[in-house]
C-alpha positions in Angstrom: -10.7 -31.1 -26.7 -8.7 -30.9 -23.6 -9.4 -27.9 -21.4 -6.4 -26.2 -19.9 -6.1 -26.7 -16.3 -5.9 -23.6 -14.0 -2.4 -23.4 -12.2 -1.6 -22.3 -8.5 1.5 -19.9 -8.1 2.8 -18.0 -5.0 4.1 -14.6 -4.4 6.7 -13.9 -1.7 8.5 -10.9 -0.6 12.5 -10.2 0.2 13.3 -9.5 3.4 15.2 -6.6 4.5 18.8 -7.4 3.8 19.8 -6.6 7.6 17.4 -9.5 8.5 19.0 -11.7 6.2 17.5 -14.7 3.9 17.4 -17.5 6.5 13.8 -17.4 7.5 12.5 -17.0 3.7 14.9 -19.6 2.4 13.3 -22.1 5.2 9.8 -21.1 4.0 10.7 -21.6 0.4 12.2 -25.1 0.9 8.9 -25.8 2.7 7.2 -24.7 -0.4 9.3 -26.4 -3.0 7.6 -29.8 -2.8 4.2 -28.2 -3.7 5.4 -27.6 -7.0 3.7 -24.0 -7.8 3.5 -23.2 -11.4 5.9 -20.1 -10.5 6.6 -18.0 -7.6 7.0 -14.2 -8.0 9.0 -11.7 -5.9 7.8 -8.6 -4.9 10.2 -5.2 -4.9 10.3 -2.7 -2.4 10.0 0.5 -4.5 13.7 1.7 -4.1 13.8 1.3 -0.4 16.7 -1.5 -1.0 18.7 -2.3 -3.7 16.7 -4.8 -6.1 19.7 -6.5 -7.1 20.3 -7.6 -3.4 16.7 -8.3 -2.7 14.2 -9.3 -5.6 16.9 -10.5 -8.2 18.9 -12.4 -5.4 15.7 -14.1 -4.2 14.5 -14.8 -7.8 18.1 -16.4 -8.5 17.4 -18.8 -5.5 13.9 -19.7 -6.7 14.8 -20.3 -10.1 18.2 -22.0 -9.8 18.5 -23.5 -6.5 15.0 -24.8 -6.2 14.2 -25.4 -9.7 10.8 -23.5 -9.6 10.2 -20.8 -12.3 10.4 -17.2 -11.0 9.0 -13.9 -11.9 10.7 -10.7 -10.5 8.4 -7.6 -9.8 9.8 -4.1 -11.0 8.2 -1.0 -10.0 8.5 1.8 -12.6 8.0 5.0 -10.8 11.2 4.8 -8.7 13.6 3.2 -11.2 15.7 4.8 -14.0 16.0 3.4 -17.5 19.8 2.8 -16.5 18.6 0.8 -13.5 16.0 -1.1 -15.4 18.7 -1.9 -18.3 21.1 -3.3 -15.4 18.4 -5.4 -13.8 17.5 -6.9 -17.3 21.0 -7.8 -17.8 21.2 -9.6 -14.2 18.0 -11.2 -14.6 19.3 -12.6 -18.1 22.3 -13.9 -16.5 20.5 -15.9 -14.0 17.8 -17.2 -16.5 14.9 -15.3 -15.0 12.9 -14.1 -18.3 9.6 -13.2 -16.7 8.7 -9.8 -15.1 5.8 -8.4 -13.3 5.8 -4.7 -14.5 3.9 -2.4 -11.8 3.8 1.2 -11.5 4.7 0.9 -8.0 3.1 2.3 -4.9 3.7 6.1 -4.1 6.0 6.8 -1.1 5.3 9.7 0.6 7.9 12.5 0.9 10.1 10.6 -1.6 10.3 12.0 -5.2 10.0 9.5 -8.0 12.2 9.3 -10.9 11.3 10.7 -14.2 11.9 8.0 -16.8 8.6 5.9 -16.2 5.3 7.5 -15.1 3.1 4.6 -15.6 3.8 0.6 -15.9 3.0 0.9 -19.5 6.1 3.0 -19.8 8.1 0.4 -18.3 6.4 -2.5 -20.3 7.1 -0.5 -23.6 10.8 -0.2 -22.4 11.3 -3.7 -21.5 9.9 -5.0 -24.7 12.6 -2.6 -26.7 15.6 -3.7 -24.6 14.8 -7.5 -24.0 12.1 -8.5 -26.3 12.4 -12.2 -25.1 11.2 -11.4 -22.0 7.8 -12.5 -20.9 5.9 -9.5 -19.3 3.2 -9.8 -16.7 0.9 -6.9 -15.8 -1.0 -6.3 -12.5 -4.7 -5.4 -12.5 -7.4 -4.3 -10.1 -11.0 -5.8 -10.1 -12.3 -2.9 -8.0 -10.1 -0.5 -9.8 -6.8 1.3 -9.1 -7.0 3.3 -6.0 -5.7 6.5 -8.1 -7.9 5.7 -11.2 -10.7 8.2 -11.6 -13.2 5.3 -12.8 -13.2 1.8 -13.6 -13.9 2.8 -17.3 -10.6 4.8 -17.3 -8.8 2.0 -15.4 -9.6 -0.5 -18.0 -8.6 1.5 -20.8 -5.4 1.9 -18.9 -5.1 -1.8 -18.9 -5.9 -2.4 -22.5 -2.9 0.0 -23.1 -0.7 -2.6 -20.8 -1.8 -5.4 -22.6 -1.1 -3.8 -26.0 2.4 -2.7 -25.0 3.3 -6.3 -24.3 1.7 -8.1 -21.0 1.2 -11.9 -22.0 -0.7 -12.3 -18.6 -2.4 -10.1 -15.9 -2.5 -10.8 -12.2 -5.1 -9.2 -9.9 -4.9 -7.4 -6.9 -6.4 -9.4 -3.9 -10.2 -9.5 -3.8 -12.6 -11.2 -1.3 -15.8 -10.9 -3.5 -15.7 -13.4 -6.4 -18.5 -11.6 -8.1 -16.3 -8.3 -8.5 -13.9 -10.8 -10.4 -16.4 -12.2 -12.6 -17.9 -8.7 -13.5 -14.3 -7.5 -14.1 -13.5 -10.4 -16.1 -16.5 -9.7 -18.4 -15.7 -6.1 -18.8 -11.9 -7.0 -19.9 -13.5 -9.1 -22.4 -15.7 -6.3 -23.8 -12.7 -4.2 -24.1 -10.9 -7.0 -26.0 -8.5 -7.5 -23.3 -8.0 -11.5 -24.1 -4.9 -12.3 -22.1 -5.4 -14.9 -19.2 -6.3 -13.3 -15.8 -5.0 -15.0 -12.8 -6.9 -14.3 -9.6 -5.0 -12.9 -6.6 -6.1 -14.6 -3.4 -4.9 -13.5 0.1 -6.1 -15.7 3.0 -6.4 -13.7 6.3 -4.9 -15.6 9.2 -4.7 -13.1 11.7 -6.1 -9.8 13.2 -3.1 -7.7 12.5 -3.0 -8.6 8.8 -6.6 -8.0 8.7 -6.3 -4.5 10.3 -3.4 -3.6 7.8 -5.9 -4.8 5.1 -8.5 -2.5 6.2 -6.1 0.4 6.6 -4.3 0.1 3.3 -7.0 -1.3 0.7 -9.9 1.0 1.1 -10.9 0.1 -2.4 -11.6 -3.5 -1.8 -15.2 -4.5 -1.0 -15.5 -6.7 2.0 -18.6 -8.8 1.8 -20.9 -9.2 4.7 -19.8 -12.8 5.2 -15.9 -11.9 5.5 -16.6 -9.1 7.9 -18.7 -11.5 10.0 -15.7 -13.5 10.2 -13.3 -10.5 11.3 -15.9 -9.6 13.9 -17.1 -12.7 15.3 -13.2 -13.9 15.9 -11.6 -10.7 16.7 -10.3 -12.1 19.8 -9.9 -15.7 19.0 -7.0 -16.1 16.8 -7.3 -19.9 16.2 -10.8 -19.4 14.9 -9.9 -16.5 13.0 -7.2 -18.3 11.2 -9.5 -21.4 10.4 -12.2 -19.3 9.1 -9.7 -17.2 7.3 -8.3 -20.1 5.3 -11.8 -21.8 4.9 -13.0 -18.4 3.3 -10.2 -18.5 0.9 -10.2 -22.0 0.1 -14.3 -21.4 -0.7 -13.0 -18.6 -2.9 -10.8 -20.8 -4.9 -13.0 -23.7 -5.4 -15.5 -21.0 -6.7 -13.1 -19.7 -9.1 -11.6 -22.7 -10.4 -15.4 -24.2 -11.3 -15.8 -21.0 -13.2 -12.7 -21.6 -15.4 -10.3 -19.2 -14.1 -7.0 -19.1 -15.7 -5.1 -19.6 -12.4 -4.8 -18.8 -8.9 -1.9 -16.4 -7.6 -1.8 -17.1 -3.6 -0.4 -14.1 -1.7 1.4 -16.2 1.0 2.9 -13.2 2.9 6.1 -15.6 3.3 4.0 -18.2 5.3 4.7 -21.9 4.0 2.0 -23.3 6.3 -0.5 -21.3 4.6 0.6 -22.2 1.3 0.8 -25.9 2.1 -2.7 -25.7 3.6 -4.5 -24.1 0.8 -2.2 -26.3 -1.6 -3.4 -29.8 0.2 -7.2 -28.6 0.4 -7.3 -27.6 -3.2 -4.8 -29.7 -5.1 -7.2 -32.0 -6.7 -8.7 -29.0 -8.2 -5.5 -28.2 -10.2 -4.9 -31.6 -11.5 -8.5 -32.6 -12.8 -8.7 -33.1 -16.4 -11.8 -32.2 -18.3 -12.5 -33.8 -21.7 -15.0 -32.3 -24.0 
């Protein structure tokens, strides 16, 4: 029996339309020959027109670069009419994969009323466009708004039952947390593939943003030591951050993870470094 190989995929985010697409297009050209399994494109929670940002970039990835693309849709700031229009646009460009999210709450911005949770959006998409493949987000250390991990996994089960074929995790830095989460999903009869979300930390500003915005993510002692030791040594911090991410990926792949989803932060150099260091892992055939 041939064991399914894990796959490496990337996430990118569209720039502010005022900044133009030149920089992200150049980064994507550099990523093209890495042959990722897919590239997902984030959405900006109604700050910008998703047709001009997420859909435009997904179109470029899918049709100009020939790489399968996944478009993110945040439920809470979209109406049913907006989603229906976006589905039509995505259908026209041949993008038939969507990562359905609730979306982050923006302070002082009133949400729309059509979708309260990602599950509501998933159900709507399945009714409107049953041919679309829907991917869901999951949180190994629980969603920050969830009262408990038990409640969070119950909601995740509803997502999968509503139509998610695959799950992608929020970033994490402790693989044991991921394995524990994976086991709890199995016990809850969540049997779809779970892709592990990995973000290499390569500079101090990125680390500070992480510490300020991801309070629910556990930082292992080894990882904190890197941040402390190389706080004022950017080259060493970058090297240690990349090495830490590679160690995570090697461990995950040896434990038969379904795939690695790399949060690239639009950095082609990081994507290439990780790809080159782990390339053999994603092309190894195990025969049993």
